[in-house]
OpenMM code with the backbone's topology and positions (N, CA, C; nanometers):
from openmm import Vec3, app, unit

residues = "MET GLY LYS ALA ARG ASN PHE THR GLN ILE ARG ILE HIS THR LEU ASN SER LEU ASP TYR ILE ALA LEU PHE ARG ARG ILE SER VAL GLN PHE SER ASN GLY GLY HIS TYR PHE ASP ARG ASN TYR PRO PRO VAL VAL LEU ASP ILE HIS ARG ASP ILE TYR ASN SER LYS PRO ARG TRP VAL PRO ILE ASP LEU GLY PHE ARG ILE GLY ARG TYR LEU ARG ILE THR LEU TRP PHE ASP TYR ASP TRP ILE VAL ILE SER GLU VAL THR PHE GLU SER CYS ARG ASN LYS LEU".split()
positions = [
    Vec3(-9.1372, -6.1633, 0.7520),
    Vec3(-9.1212, -6.1778, 0.6364),
    Vec3(-9.0482, -6.0930, 0.5172),
    Vec3(-9.0041, -6.1238, 0.4244),
    Vec3(-8.9203, -6.0432, 0.3362),
    Vec3(-8.9972, -5.9487, 0.2528),
    Vec3(-8.9437, -5.8494, 0.2177),
    Vec3(-8.9840, -5.7486, 0.1472),
    Vec3(-9.0053, -5.7756, -0.0022),
    Vec3(-9.0704, -5.7094, -0.1394),
    Vec3(-9.0447, -5.7404, -0.2570),
    Vec3(-8.8982, -5.6591, -0.2828),
    Vec3(-8.8471, -5.7358, -0.3866),
    Vec3(-8.7315, -5.6476, -0.4349),
    Vec3(-8.7709, -5.6172, -0.5665),
    Vec3(-8.6511, -5.5302, -0.6245),
    Vec3(-8.6536, -5.4860, -0.7911),
    Vec3(-8.5310, -5.5656, -0.8178),
    Vec3(-8.5537, -5.6827, -0.8844),
    Vec3(-8.4216, -5.7257, -0.9606),
    Vec3(-8.3873, -5.7028, -1.0891),
    Vec3(-8.2648, -5.6731, -1.0806),
    Vec3(-8.1919, -5.6194, -1.2181),
    Vec3(-8.1126, -5.7079, -1.2900),
    Vec3(-8.0488, -5.8221, -1.2407),
    Vec3(-7.9833, -5.9202, -1.2702),
    Vec3(-7.9536, -6.0493, -1.2102),
    Vec3(-7.9476, -6.1670, -1.2711),
    Vec3(-7.8486, -6.2497, -1.1922),
    Vec3(-7.7346, -6.2954, -1.2622),
    Vec3(-7.6550, -6.3578, -1.2007),
    Vec3(-7.5062, -6.3793, -1.2525),
    Vec3(-7.4867, -6.5178, -1.2182),
    Vec3(-7.4778, -6.6364, -1.2857),
    Vec3(-7.4330, -6.7608, -1.2621),
    Vec3(-7.3013, -6.7932, -1.3155),
    Vec3(-7.2267, -6.8555, -1.2075),
    Vec3(-7.1062, -6.8690, -1.2417),
    Vec3(-7.0967, -7.0628, -1.2887),
    Vec3(-7.0776, -7.0972, -1.4180),
    Vec3(-7.0717, -7.2400, -1.4374),
    Vec3(-6.9673, -7.3040, -1.5088),
    Vec3(-6.9750, -7.4073, -1.5013),
    Vec3(-6.8551, -7.4801, -1.5899),
    Vec3(-6.8711, -7.5318, -1.7250),
    Vec3(-6.7590, -7.5087, -1.8126),
    Vec3(-6.8221, -7.5551, -1.9485),
    Vec3(-6.7035, -7.6767, -1.9913),
    Vec3(-6.6776, -7.7819, -1.9295),
    Vec3(-6.5708, -7.8567, -1.9854),
    Vec3(-6.5636, -7.9364, -2.0880),
    Vec3(-6.6588, -7.9445, -2.1552),
    Vec3(-6.6832, -8.0095, -2.2861),
    Vec3(-6.6696, -8.1474, -2.3034),
    Vec3(-6.6613, -8.2182, -2.1696),
    Vec3(-6.6521, -8.3354, -2.1613),
    Vec3(-6.7954, -8.3612, -2.0717),
    Vec3(-6.9029, -8.3802, -2.0946),
    Vec3(-7.0146, -8.4142, -2.0062),
    Vec3(-7.0760, -8.3194, -1.9583),
    Vec3(-7.0054, -8.1912, -1.9676),
    Vec3(-7.0277, -8.0648, -1.8792),
    Vec3(-7.0622, -7.9636, -2.0152),
    Vec3(-7.1554, -7.8921, -1.9628),
    Vec3(-7.1861, -7.7600, -2.0557),
    Vec3(-7.2729, -7.6700, -1.9758),
    Vec3(-7.2453, -7.5533, -2.0445),
    Vec3(-7.3491, -7.4430, -2.0084),
    Vec3(-7.4795, -7.5023, -2.0442),
    Vec3(-7.6023, -7.4360, -1.9561),
    Vec3(-7.7140, -7.4964, -1.9776),
    Vec3(-7.7531, -7.4032, -2.1215),
    Vec3(-7.8512, -7.4707, -2.1694),
    Vec3(-7.8838, -7.4005, -2.3124),
    Vec3(-8.0230, -7.3001, -2.2972),
    Vec3(-8.0778, -7.3081, -2.1785),
    Vec3(-8.1931, -7.1955, -2.1789),
    Vec3(-8.2289, -7.1781, -2.0254),
    Vec3(-8.2381, -7.0532, -2.0190),
    Vec3(-8.2875, -7.0382, -1.8553),
    Vec3(-8.4328, -6.9575, -1.8452),
    Vec3(-8.5363, -6.9576, -1.7579),
    Vec3(-8.6241, -6.9067, -1.7259),
    Vec3(-8.6571, -6.8800, -1.6003),
    Vec3(-8.6725, -6.7216, -1.5801),
    Vec3(-8.6708, -6.6719, -1.4466),
    Vec3(-8.8194, -6.6158, -1.4257),
    Vec3(-8.8866, -6.6645, -1.3225),
    Vec3(-9.0292, -6.6350, -1.3198),
    Vec3(-9.0338, -6.5417, -1.1818),
    Vec3(-9.1377, -6.4409, -1.1318),
    Vec3(-9.1416, -6.3398, -1.0412),
    Vec3(-9.2889, -6.3846, -0.9858),
    Vec3(-9.2702, -6.3635, -0.8204),
    Vec3(-9.3782, -6.4157, -0.7553),
    Vec3(-9.4004, -6.3291, -0.6358),
    Vec3(-9.4925, -6.2678, -0.6091),
    Vec3(-9.4945, -6.1585, -0.4655),
    Vec3(-9.5765, -6.2703, -0.3594),
    Vec3(-9.6484, -6.3762, -0.3920),
    Vec3(-9.6787, -6.4665, -0.2614),
    Vec3(-9.6191, -6.5991, -0.2809),
    Vec3(-9.5497, -6.6488, -0.3771),
    Vec3(-9.4945, -6.7526, -0.3544),
    Vec3(-9.5707, -6.8704, -0.4440),
    Vec3(-9.7020, -6.8784, -0.4735),
    Vec3(-9.7764, -6.9525, -0.5041),
    Vec3(-9.8098, -6.9285, -0.6412),
    Vec3(-9.8233, -6.7966, -0.7098),
    Vec3(-9.8270, -6.8058, -0.8468),
    Vec3(-9.7111, -6.7113, -0.8954),
    Vec3(-9.7208, -6.7540, -1.0341),
    Vec3(-9.5719, -6.6888, -1.1137),
    Vec3(-9.6238, -6.6383, -1.2097),
    Vec3(-9.5611, -6.5171, -1.2324),
    Vec3(-9.6007, -6.4529, -1.3738),
    Vec3(-9.7340, -6.3967, -1.3994),
    Vec3(-9.7682, -6.3650, -1.2776),
    Vec3(-9.9193, -6.2730, -1.2885),
    Vec3(-9.9006, -6.1170, -1.3573),
    Vec3(-9.7804, -6.0597, -1.2888),
    Vec3(-9.7751, -5.9269, -1.3178),
    Vec3(-9.6591, -5.9643, -1.4513),
    Vec3(-9.5805, -6.0071, -1.4936),
    Vec3(-9.4937, -6.0178, -1.5847),
    Vec3(-9.4451, -6.1181, -1.6521),
    Vec3(-9.4179, -6.1059, -1.7588),
    Vec3(-9.4006, -6.2668, -1.8150),
    Vec3(-9.2856, -6.2886, -1.7795),
    Vec3(-9.2346, -6.4312, -1.8021),
    Vec3(-9.1056, -6.4856, -1.7700),
    Vec3(-8.9718, -6.4071, -1.8424),
    Vec3(-8.8662, -6.4215, -1.7935),
    Vec3(-8.7336, -6.3828, -1.8348),
    Vec3(-8.6788, -6.5206, -1.9046),
    Vec3(-8.6742, -6.5023, -2.0347),
    Vec3(-8.6456, -6.6428, -2.1108),
    Vec3(-8.5059, -6.5845, -2.1861),
    Vec3(-8.4045, -6.6552, -2.1832),
    Vec3(-8.2665, -6.6388, -2.2372),
    Vec3(-8.2310, -6.7662, -2.2841),
    Vec3(-8.1773, -6.7583, -2.4367),
    Vec3(-8.1123, -6.8908, -2.4695),
    Vec3(-7.9724, -6.8544, -2.5238),
    Vec3(-7.9044, -6.9376, -2.4442),
    Vec3(-7.7622, -6.9617, -2.4339),
    Vec3(-7.6825, -7.0561, -2.5412),
    Vec3(-7.6220, -6.9691, -2.6525),
    Vec3(-7.5427, -7.0781, -2.7516),
    Vec3(-7.4327, -7.1544, -2.7069),
    Vec3(-7.4354, -7.2719, -2.7697),
    Vec3(-7.3342, -7.3700, -2.6898),
    Vec3(-7.1723, -7.3318, -2.7675),
    Vec3(-7.1129, -7.3234, -2.6472),
    Vec3(-6.9624, -7.2914, -2.6719),
    Vec3(-6.8909, -7.4119, -2.6936),
    Vec3(-6.8223, -7.4466, -2.8138),
    Vec3(-6.7409, -7.5950, -2.8335),
    Vec3(-6.5996, -7.5304, -2.8146),
    Vec3(-6.5819, -7.4283, -2.8062),
    Vec3(-6.4196, -7.3883, -2.8196),
    Vec3(-6.3451, -7.3560, -2.6727),
    Vec3(-6.4353, -7.2875, -2.5867),
    Vec3(-6.3995, -7.2369, -2.4693),
    Vec3(-6.4215, -7.3217, -2.3338),
    Vec3(-6.3301, -7.4178, -2.2845),
    Vec3(-6.3786, -7.4986, -2.1751),
    Vec3(-6.3412, -7.4453, -2.0220),
    Vec3(-6.3287, -7.2797, -2.0231),
    Vec3(-6.2969, -7.2314, -1.8859),
    Vec3(-6.4419, -7.2159, -1.8408),
    Vec3(-6.4556, -7.2179, -1.7316),
    Vec3(-6.5500, -7.1714, -1.6147),
    Vec3(-6.5862, -7.0341, -1.6426),
    Vec3(-6.7275, -6.9619, -1.6291),
    Vec3(-6.7314, -6.8447, -1.6572),
    Vec3(-6.8656, -6.7762, -1.5788),
    Vec3(-6.8940, -6.6457, -1.5802),
    Vec3(-6.9965, -6.5928, -1.5338),
    Vec3(-7.0930, -6.5589, -1.6921),
    Vec3(-7.2468, -6.6289, -1.6156),
    Vec3(-7.3227, -6.5917, -1.7230),
    Vec3(-7.4217, -6.4926, -1.6706),
    Vec3(-7.4166, -6.3870, -1.7144),
    Vec3(-7.4983, -6.2675, -1.6733),
    Vec3(-7.6695, -6.2593, -1.7379),
    Vec3(-7.7714, -6.2702, -1.6729),
    Vec3(-7.9120, -6.2318, -1.7200),
    Vec3(-7.9527, -6.1359, -1.6729),
    Vec3(-8.0077, -6.0456, -1.7691),
    Vec3(-8.0873, -5.9123, -1.7289),
    Vec3(-8.2128, -5.9336, -1.7013),
    Vec3(-8.2438, -5.8600, -1.6042),
    Vec3(-8.4141, -5.9101, -1.5738),
    Vec3(-8.4945, -5.7889, -1.5734),
    Vec3(-8.4317, -5.6810, -1.6400),
    Vec3(-8.5073, -5.5563, -1.6528),
    Vec3(-8.5893, -5.5013, -1.5483),
    Vec3(-8.5609, -5.5092, -1.4422),
    Vec3(-8.6087, -5.4218, -1.3483),
    Vec3(-8.7455, -5.4845, -1.2728),
    Vec3(-8.7246, -5.6386, -1.2732),
    Vec3(-8.8779, -5.6941, -1.2388),
    Vec3(-8.8835, -5.7301, -1.0976),
    Vec3(-9.0055, -5.7293, -1.0200),
    Vec3(-9.0177, -5.6937, -0.8772),
    Vec3(-9.1050, -5.8118, -0.8233),
    Vec3(-9.0382, -5.8777, -0.7254),
    Vec3(-9.1185, -6.0089, -0.6660),
    Vec3(-9.0278, -6.0302, -0.5342),
    Vec3(-9.1007, -6.1251, -0.4687),
    Vec3(-9.0146, -6.1594, -0.3299),
    Vec3(-9.0010, -6.3069, -0.3826),
    Vec3(-9.0291, -6.3727, -0.4604),
    Vec3(-9.0142, -6.5153, -0.5028),
    Vec3(-8.9537, -6.5174, -0.6522),
    Vec3(-8.8479, -6.6052, -0.6762),
    Vec3(-8.7968, -6.6464, -0.8009),
    Vec3(-8.7704, -6.7750, -0.8115),
    Vec3(-8.8382, -6.8017, -0.9300),
    Vec3(-8.8589, -6.9575, -0.9812),
    Vec3(-8.7389, -6.9503, -1.0749),
    Vec3(-8.6028, -7.0332, -1.0897),
    Vec3(-8.5182, -7.0499, -1.2089),
    Vec3(-8.5464, -7.1865, -1.2504),
    Vec3(-8.5375, -7.1845, -1.3969),
    Vec3(-8.5453, -7.3122, -1.4844),
    Vec3(-8.4303, -7.3159, -1.5741),
    Vec3(-8.3765, -7.4176, -1.5705),
    Vec3(-8.2303, -7.4555, -1.6833),
    Vec3(-8.2785, -7.5571, -1.7114),
    Vec3(-8.2417, -7.5656, -1.8658),
    Vec3(-8.2728, -7.6647, -1.9805),
    Vec3(-8.1139, -7.7019, -1.9884),
    Vec3(-8.0878, -7.8410, -1.9859),
    Vec3(-7.9794, -7.9240, -2.0137),
    Vec3(-7.9320, -7.9113, -2.1678),
    Vec3(-7.8195, -7.8855, -2.2095),
    Vec3(-7.7494, -7.8861, -2.3223),
    Vec3(-7.6330, -8.0014, -2.3483),
    Vec3(-7.6034, -8.0940, -2.2248),
    Vec3(-7.5239, -8.1846, -2.2461),
    Vec3(-7.5791, -8.2842, -2.1204),
    Vec3(-7.4739, -8.3637, -2.0928),
    Vec3(-7.5479, -8.4605, -1.9677),
    Vec3(-7.5303, -8.3848, -1.8564),
    Vec3(-7.4479, -8.2810, -1.8103),
    Vec3(-7.4338, -8.2300, -1.6593),
    Vec3(-7.4405, -8.0719, -1.6947),
    Vec3(-7.4862, -7.9754, -1.5691),
    Vec3(-7.4709, -7.8611, -1.5432),
    Vec3(-7.4267, -7.8538, -1.4359),
    Vec3(-7.2957, -7.7880, -1.4266),
    Vec3(-7.2182, -7.7657, -1.2866),
    Vec3(-7.2286, -7.6048, -1.2452),
    Vec3(-7.3066, -7.5837, -1.1433),
    Vec3(-7.2948, -7.4358, -1.1087),
    Vec3(-7.2374, -7.4232, -0.9537),
    Vec3(-7.1570, -7.3011, -0.9324),
    Vec3(-7.0658, -7.3165, -0.8670),
    Vec3(-7.1232, -7.1748, -0.7481),
    Vec3(-7.1764, -7.0759, -0.8068),
    Vec3(-7.2433, -6.9368, -0.7448),
    Vec3(-7.3266, -6.8978, -0.8284),
    Vec3(-7.4510, -6.8500, -0.7615),
    Vec3(-7.5279, -6.7549, -0.8162),
    Vec3(-7.5651, -6.6237, -0.7423),
    Vec3(-7.5410, -6.5200, -0.8279),
    Vec3(-7.5514, -6.3804, -0.7224),
    Vec3(-7.6834, -6.3122, -0.8120),
    Vec3(-7.7260, -6.2469, -0.7128),
    Vec3(-7.8400, -6.1447, -0.7556),
    Vec3(-7.8143, -6.0017, -0.7652),
    Vec3(-7.8540, -5.9142, -0.8597),
    Vec3(-7.8342, -5.7576, -0.8058),
    Vec3(-7.9567, -5.7462, -0.8077),
    Vec3(-8.0378, -5.6569, -0.6708),
    Vec3(-8.1509, -5.5834, -0.6516),
    Vec3(-8.1431, -5.4553, -0.5282),
    Vec3(-8.2744, -5.4295, -0.5307),
    Vec3(-8.2458, -5.3331, -0.4300),
    Vec3(-8.4293, -5.3591, -0.3597),
    Vec3(-8.4350, -5.2891, -0.2448),
    Vec3(-8.5733, -5.2566, -0.2167),
    Vec3(-8.6563, -5.2125, -0.3253),
    Vec3(-8.7782, -5.2531, -0.3363),
    Vec3(-8.8601, -5.2046, -0.3753),
    Vec3(-8.9446, -5.0701, -0.3224),
    Vec3(-8.9425, -4.9773, -0.3580),
    Vec3(-9.0000, -4.8242, -0.2826),
    Vec3(-9.1138, -4.8479, -0.2972),
    Vec3(-9.2277, -4.9276, -0.3163),
    Vec3(-9.3726, -4.9036, -0.3478),
    Vec3(-9.3910, -4.9756, -0.2351),
] * unit.nanometer
topology = app.Topology()
chain = topology.addChain("A")
for resn in residues:
    res = topology.addResidue(resn, chain)
    for name in ("N", "CA", "C"):
        topology.addAtom(name, app.Element.getBySymbol(name[0]), res)
């Protein structure tokens, strides 16, 4: 079984074509040690993303997590348009020393 990790950031690579595809408008990241109950030790990280109607290039969206500890993450994205296109997700984390 995996050990709990100390998460500092998530980066999501996403498309913003302005034609039916846009960045997500909100993200919520929840943490759990057992996988059944989330947010017992920490409130979720919630970030609102402003709509970009000028730049249609793909981009990385960084989400700072503030050193949250968990074995499982639940990520919820809210649509801002018809589609969300995600090509990569990376996590910045290290082993929890406790």
